[in-house]
N, C-alpha and C positions, 0 to 999 in steps of 0.2 A: 744211800751211799754209792749205789751202782751207778747213779745219774751222774756222779760227779766227773769232772775232764781225765783223770788218771785211771780210775774204774771204768769207765766207758769207754777207755782208748781214744777219747776224740783229741787226747794231748799225752804224746809218748813221754816216758821216762827222762829220754834225753832233753827234750824240748823243754820238760818239767823243771830239769836241772838247770838249763840255760836262764830261764824265766824267772828263776829264785836269785841266780847269781847275779842278773841285771836288777832285780829289783833290791838287791841288797846294796848293790853297788848305787843306785839311785839315792837309797836311804841313807848312804854314808856321806854321799855329797852334800845332802840336805844337812846332815847332824854337822858338819864343818861350819855351817854359817850359825850355830848356836854358841850360847856361852859354856865355858867350860863344865859346868856342873851338869847340864841338859845332856851335853855332848856325851860324857862318861857314862850318865843313866840310860843312854842311847845304847852305848856298847855293852852295859850290864843287861839290858833286855834281850840281846840277839841270844844268847846261850839258855835262856829261860825259855824263849821261842822255839828255839830249835830240840829242846828237851821235851816239849808237850807231847808229841808223837809217841815217843820211845817211853815216854812215862806211864801209859797204857800198858805196859808189858811188865813194868818195875815197881812202880808205884800205887798203892793202893786206892789213893784218890787223886787221879790223873786231872780232875777238873779244879784241884787247887792250883796245879802249875799253870793251867791254864786263866785262873783267875788274877794269880801274881802278874802274869805277862800283859793281862788288860790293864791290871792297876798301873803298869809303867807309864801307860797314856797318861794318866792324872800327873804323876810326877813329872814327866818329860814336859808337858804342856806348861803346868804350873811355874816350873823352874824357868823354862823358856821366857815366861811374860815377867817374872818377879826376880828371876836370877837368885831364889832363895826357895828351901823348904821349911814350912813352919808347920805349927799345930793345925791350922785348917786344911793344909795339904795333906797331911796323915788322916785327917778325919775323914775327907773324900776317898782318899786312896782306900781305906779300910771300908767304907760303904759300898765303893765300886767292887772289891775282892768279894765281900760277901753276896752282893747282889748277883755278882756272875756266877758265884759258887751256886747259889740258889737255883737261877733259871738254866743254868748248864746241867744240875741235878736232875730237874724237870726234863730235860730232852735226853739224859742218858737213860730213864727210866721207860723211854719207848724200846730202847736198844738191850734191856737187860739180857733176854734170852740169847740173842745173837752173840753179846760180849762174853757171856757164860760159856756158851759153846765154842767160841775161837779162842776162848784163854786169856781174854784182856780184861783189864780191870775197870772199874768205873765207880763214883761215888754213888751211885743207884744201887751197886751190888756191894759197896761196902756197908751202907746203912740200911739193907736189906728192907724189911717191913717198917723201918723207922725214918725211911726217906723223906716220907711225906711231913714228919716231925721235924727232921733236920731242915729241910727246906723251910719250913715255917719259922726256925730259928735264925737262920740266915737272913730271910726278909725283916724278923724283928730287928736283928743286929744292924741291917742296912738303914731301918727307919730310924732307930735309935741316934747312929752314927750322923746321919743327915739332918737330924733335929738338932744336935748339938752344934754341928756346922752351921745352920742357919743362926743359931743363938750366939755363936763366935763372931762372925762376920756381920750381924745385925741384916740379915735377909727381912725383906719386907712380906706384906700379907700375899702378894701373888705365889711366893715360892711356898708358904704354908698352905694354900688352896692345893697346889700341885701334890704336895706332900701326902696332903688327906687322899686326893684322887689315887696316887700312887697305894698307899696304904690298905685303901677298900680294894684295889685291884689284888694286891699282894694275900690279902686275907681270904678272899674270894677263892684265888687259885690254891691257897694252903687247905681251905676247906674241903674244895673240889678233890682235890689229891688224895684225900683220906678215904674216898668211895672205892670200893673193889672193883676190878675187872673194867678199869677205863679204856675205852678203845683207844689203840695206839696213836692214831691222828690227834687227839686231844691232848697230847703231851706236846706235840708240835705246834699247835695252835696256840697253847700257853706259852711256850717259848717265844713265839712271835708277837704275841701281847706284849711282851716285856719290852720289844722295840718301842711300842708306843708307849708304855709306861716311860720309858727313859726320854722319849721326845717330850712328853708333858712336864717331867721333873726339869730338863734343860731350859726348856721355856719358862717355868716358874722361876728358876734362878735367874734367868737373865732379866727378866721382868721384876723380880724380887730385889735386884742389886741396885735399882734405882731409887 
């Protein structure tokens, strides 16, 4: 964390505030080009995004707030294309929320002692020794919802192959997390592996839609 722009003083707080305002203004301009449903979803996403940093001090599972914020990406983009929210939208939203909750809890496990010392909350602290089990459940829920999605929108073989690959990755991670005294860098590696898992799933969804 100390290498991040604000913590390292590479970016001053004042400049950070200006950057945030400019970014929000650009996002607002883009949002006005969307249909009304997508626009109001964008508006609804802003408080969730802004609440996440503070949630670490008042909410026992702040990663859930982050997961819901990520989930808005599904709702906004889907509604921007179809101008509606349907059952498949919610299946993908649910999978995204559970997946994010899983991999961000993995990341939080590396920060447990620091978070405990400075008095902030995290899903890793909330679940304690059961964090690996919770992560496994989140990943299992993701697999279930993605499978349901594949059936509902009739995705083809490429998607199912990508889901099998993702499932193998998540099972391997869940089993590895049950080992005691994993070095902290391992949690970061697993977190980054989910980037590739997401890319594989995206490629599978695109290829499986034809």
